[in-house]
Each structure stands twice: as C-alpha cells, then as structure tokens.
N, C-alpha and C positions, 0 to 999 in steps of 0.2 A: 549623610545622616546615618546614624547607627541603627542597626536592625533591632527590633524588639526581641527579647528572649521569650521562649515558649517552653511549656513544661509538659512532658509526657511521662505519666506514671511517677512524678516526682523528680524526673531528670530534667535539668535546665539545659536548653539547647539554644545556641546562638549561631544559626547556620550561615555559612558563606554561600554566595550564589552557586559556586562550583559544586557544593555538596547537596543542593536541594533535590536534584533529580533522583537520587538514590536514598534519601533520608527515610522514606516511608518504610524501607526494609528494616530500619532500626527501631521501629516503634511498636513493640508487641502489645503495649497497653492499648494503643489505638486499634490494632487489629482485633484484639479480644473484645473491645467494646464498640465495634464499628457501628452499632445501631443506637448507641447512647447519645444523649444530648452533649455530654463531654466530648465524645469523639467527633461529633459534627462540628462543634465549635473549634476544636483543635484542627480538624481537616480544613475548615474555612481559613484559618490563619495560615496554615501551611501552604495552601494553594495560593493565597494572596502573596505570600513571600516569594514563592517559586516563580510566579509569572511577573512580579514586579509591577511598576506603574503601567497603566494601559498605554499602548502605543498611540501616539497622536497622528502619525502618518503611516498609512498602509503602503507597503512596497508596490511598485508598478508590476502589473502582470507581464510575464515574459512573453515574447513573441515566438512564433514558430519558425524553424529554420527552413522547412520544406513547403513549397506551395501547396495549398489545399483549399477546399471550399466546405462550407457547412451544408451538409446534405439534409439534415433534419435538426430542428431546434425545439427542445422540450424544456419544461420547467427545471428539470434536474440535470440535463445533459445536452451538449451539442455533439451531433454525429459528424465527425470530420472525415472528409473524403480525400484520400491521397492517390486515387486510382488513375491509371493510365489506360484502362480498358473497362468495358462495360459488360463483358461476358465472363462466365465462369463463377465458381464458388467464391464468395467474398471471404477475405480474412479480416476478422474483427479483433483488434487489440483492446482488451478490457483493462484500461489503465488503473493504477491504484487510486482509491478514494480514501485517503488517510490524512495526509498533511500537506504534501506538495502537489503541484498541478501536473496535468497530463503531458506537458512539454518535456517530462522526463524521457519520453520516447523520441525526442527530436531536438536535442540540445544544440548541436552544431555539426557541421560537416565532419565526417569520420567518427562522430560521437552520437549518431542518430540511428535508432533501431528502424525507423521508417526508411531511411536511406539504405540500410543494410538489406532489408527485405525487398525493397524495390529492385536493387541491383542484382538480387539473386533470383528474380523471376516471379515475385508476387506483384501482380499488376492490378488487382482489385483489392484495395487496402483501405481500411477504415479504423478510426480510433474513437473511443468514448472519452470525450472531453467533459468530465464531470464538473458541474457548476458549483461554485461556492454557495453554501446554504444561506438563504435569506432568513429573516425572522419568521416569515410565514411557513418555512420548511422545517421548523424545529421539531415537529412531531413525525417527520418522515421516518420510516422504518426500513429494515432490510428488505421486507416484502415490496415496498415501494420501489426500491432500486432494482430488484429482480424483475418486477413487472415492467419497468422502464427498459431494462436490457432486452426483455422479450419483444417489446415494441420495435426496438432497433433491429433486432434479428428478423422480424417479420418484414420490416422495411427493406432489408437486404435480400429478400427472397425466401426466407423461412428456414434456410440451412446455411451454416457458416463453418469456417475453420476458426476456432476461438483461441486466442492467446491471452492468458490471464497473468498479469504481472503483480507480484507481491499481494496486497490486499485485493486486487482484482482477480487473483488466482482462486481464493476460496469462493469468491462470487461466481467465477466461471465454472468451477467444479460443481458447485451447488446447482447452477443452471443446467449443466450437462446431465446431472442426475435427475433433475425435475423434468427436463424436456430432452430425453436422450436422442430422439429422432431429429432434433434441430442442430446437432453438433456433429459435423463430419469427422473432424480431427480436433484434438485438444492439446494445447501447450500450456504448461504451468511453469513459471519461472520465479524463483525466490518466494514461493507462496507458503504461508503458514497453514498447513492442513491438519496434521496430527501433532498437536502441541505437546502431548505426553511422550512423543517419540524421542525428544531431545530437549535440551535446556539452552535457550538463548537469553541474552540480556533482556530482550523485550518481553519474552514469555515469563521469565522469572519475576520481573518487575510487575507485570500485569497481574500475575497470580498472587504475589505477596502484598500488593498494595490494597488496602481496605477499600471497599466499595464507596465509602463516604468521600474518599479523595476524588474519585471519578464524578460522583454526584455534585460535589462542590465546583469542579471544573465546569460542569454544565450550568450550574446555577450562576457562576460568574459571568457566563456568556448569555444569560437570560434565555436558557433553553437550547443554546448551541454551544459547541466547543469551538471557540474562535481560534483560527489557525495560529495567530501570533502568540496566543496564550499557550497552546499546545507545544509550539516550538520552544518557548522559554521553559516550559515545565519539563519536557523530555529531552531536549537537546539544546541546553542554554549556551553552549560554547560554539563559536564559529569555527569551521574547519580551517586549518592552516594550509599554506601553499603546498607543502609536501603531501598532506593528506589528499588534497584535490588532485595532485599529480598522480598519486597512486591509484585513485579511482579512475581517472580518465585515460591513463597510459598514453599521453600525447606523443605526437611525432617530434615536436620541438622541445628543447630544453626549458626547464622551469624559469630560467633567467631571460628567455627570449621575449620579444615583443608579441610574437604570435601566441605564446602561451599566456601572456598577461591578458590578451583579449579573450582567450578561451576561459581563463580563470574568472574574468569579470562577468562573462555570460553565465558561468556556473553559479557564481555568488548571487546573481540576480534571480536565477531559477530557485535557488535555495531559500532566498529571503521572502519570496512570494508564497503565501500559504492559502489553503482553502479552509473555509469554515464548515463544520460538520453538524448535521442535525443531532440534537442531544439524544433523542430516542434511538436513532441508528447507532450512535457511538456507544451507548450503554449496552445495547444488545450485543454488539461485536465484542466488547470487553468481557461481559458476563457469560454469554452463551458460547462464544468461539474460543476465547483465550482462557477464561477461568474454568469453564465446565467442559470444554473440548467436545461439544455436542456433535459437530460435523463428523469427526472421526469415530465417535462412539455410537453413531446411528440414532441419536435422539433429537437431532436438529429438525425443526419443522419450518418449512418455507412454502408460501403460497398454498397453504391448506393441506400440505402433505409432509409426512415424515420423509426426510431425505435419506434414501438408501443408495449408497455409493456403488453398490454392486450392479446398479442399473446402468452404470457407465461402461459401455462396450466398445466405444470408438478407439482408434489408435491414439496413444497418449505419449507425449514427450515431456519429461521432467528435467528441468534445469536448476541445479543448485549451485551455490557459491561456497567454495572450500573455506573461506575465511569470513563467512557471514556471521555477524553477531546479532542480527535482527531476526533472521530465520535460518537456523542451523540446518545443514543438509538432511539430517534425519527427519526433520519435521515435514519436508516435502517428499523425500524419497519413500516414506512410509505409505504414500498414496498408492503405490503399486500393490500393496497387500489389502487395500480397501475397495478397489474397483473390481469389476467382474474378472474372473480368471481367464476369460476369452479375450480380454483387452490386451492388445499388443503394445507393450510399454518399452520405450527407449529412455535412457537417462544419461546425463552428463553432469559431472561436478567440475565447475570451472575454477581455475586458479585465481580467484579474485574475491573481493568483498561484495556486500549487498548491492550498492549502487553500480559497481563495476559490471554487473549483469546487464544493465540497461544502457550504460554510457561508456563503458570501457572499450577503447579502440580495438584491442586485440580480440576480446570476446565477440564483439560485433562482427569483425571481419572473418572470424573462423567459425565459432560455434553457431552463431545465428545464421551464417551462410548455410551451414549444414541443416539447421532447422528449416530454413526456407525451402531447401531442396526436398526435405522430408514432407513438407506441406504440399508442395507441387505434385509429388508423386501420387498416383491413384491410391485410394484407401485400401 
C-alpha cells in the first residue's frame, strides 16, 4: 500500500521507511510552529508513518546467561543478585532504562559484563532489571526512579560501588550527587552527561526534533512510549551480520555455527524492548537532552538542585571511540563537573556504543581493569 503524502510548509513529502528516523531535521516549518495545531497534526501523521502498523506480537523477553536470583521485587524494578559472597561493599550495575532490557549486561559467555566482573574479583554483584512500564506507571517520573534506586541501595547496606551504563549513567551520577555518602566508587560507561560538550547523532536528533514529535509518540502509546514504537521510530533497520560481528568481536568466524547461535541471541535481545512512562521519557528528552540541565547545574531531583561538585568519590569514565550515541566528549566532560578532589580515571575504548557492554575484547581487558579498580580500597 502506498504511503500518503504529507506537507510541511508547502513541501510535499512521501517518505520511505528508511528516511523517517531523520526526517524531522528537515522540517523547519514544524520546528518553528511546534505549539501550533498544524504542527501537532503534522507530528501525529509523521509519528504514525514512522512507527507503522502496531505490532501484533511482542518479542519474547530474553533470558539471562548467568545464574542469579531476584533479591527484591518492586513495581519498577527487580534487583537481581549475581553474588558469590555476602560480605563487603556491593557493586550495583545501574542498567540503561531506555529501549532494550537489562540483559545487555549478560548476553552470552565471553559477551557478559557480569561474567567479566565476577571473573575479576567482584563477588557481591547486583543489577537493576528495570521493568517495562505498565499503563498504571505512565505518570512515573525521574524522581520515582531515583527514589526506587535509593531503596535498592538501602537494601544493599546503604553504601555501594555504582556502575552506570548509558542512560543508567546520568541516573547514577545524579544519585551520587544527591546522596554522596551512599556511593563509595562510581563508574560511568557510555553515559550522556554533558550534551553540549559534543555532538552525537542521538543528541543532535533529540535537540532538533520538535517537542510535538515526542508528545505524539507518548500519545500513541496512551501515556507511555511503547518500546516497539520507539525502535521503529529511532532504529527502524535491523543490524546486519557484519555490524553484529563488529559489536561483539566474537572468537568464531561470522560464517561459523557458533557465531550464528550468538547472532541469534543478540537479535533476540535487540528485538525485545521495554515500554517507558511518558512523563519520565518527556523529562529525559526535555531536561537532559534539550536543556542539558544536569551539566549546567539547573537539574532538580528529589527536591534538590543537583550540584555535581558534591561528587567526591573516585570516578572511572569509560567512553567509546566510535560511539555515535554518546560521543566521548559528552562523558569525559564529567571530570570538569565533579569536585576537584575527585580522583578521576578515564579510558576511551576502540569500539562503538554497544561494544562497551558486549564486546569480547573490551570486556576481557578494560572491564577487567575497572573491576580491579573497584576492588582496591577507595
């Protein structure tokens, strides 16, 4: 069936599916009139075209590679316990809450951050397994997730080593500034902290896309951003075998049966998405990506303005050289925002964004070093 044409400022547009994710950048009329009735109608049609027909069957949730148990179950999160010991400071991985599930940290043997940390001496290890938002959760905010993170950390003894990955990174840094005495050491990997420090494809698109587009994505999900809608909107193209091989850096050749099994596991992980509360999603887009409030010192969380200079704990920053989601400058700028007494280490890994969390070489080298850094006394 042919797609309907749409008009922006008199320009007729007949988009292909491949073009939809970046088309908002080409619509100055929509950007200029983002509050108008015309813009809202146009945004609604654009979003409808981008996400396509609603998916009839949701992909199956991927399983975990490493044995674990649920230590605490709350409405928003399951606290997963991968520990082999009950003593010592807990290491808590704050997984991303954005599009894909927390099994990003435990894809498969040799491609598991959990495995890499365990092997390198982290014996008390936990992960935030953020739950897909239900309709009842549509009004949940950033504060609700920070408060939930606080409950988890209290459950773990009140002080943790915190490892924030991607979107879990800004959440972890915010938490460490809000509750500095509760974080012994902090690791941020591929985390968007200072959006103004560099230009990534994600930050440029988020900054240039009118707010009406994001609002319509929430409206389409009746108060939530449905994961399969977001995947179609922002990443409509399935990764090919060569791209997956570059991300994972597997031992076996791409033509081997072993790699085909690994590829199948990756595709299952990639296909399963989480739904986000609309209120949370719009806050993240507007306050963190568009207005850069965390880095500028104007972000308010749990009743306080977040002052990153309150972060005094040892800090490890891990960036990806070829990252088009979070360019290195956006995370490395954190060093200039935290307290001057904060001892900061940083590494730029020779990989892309997902390679930071799944790439065999990065896990076996850089994350081994990070684990040893965590184990050492503060």
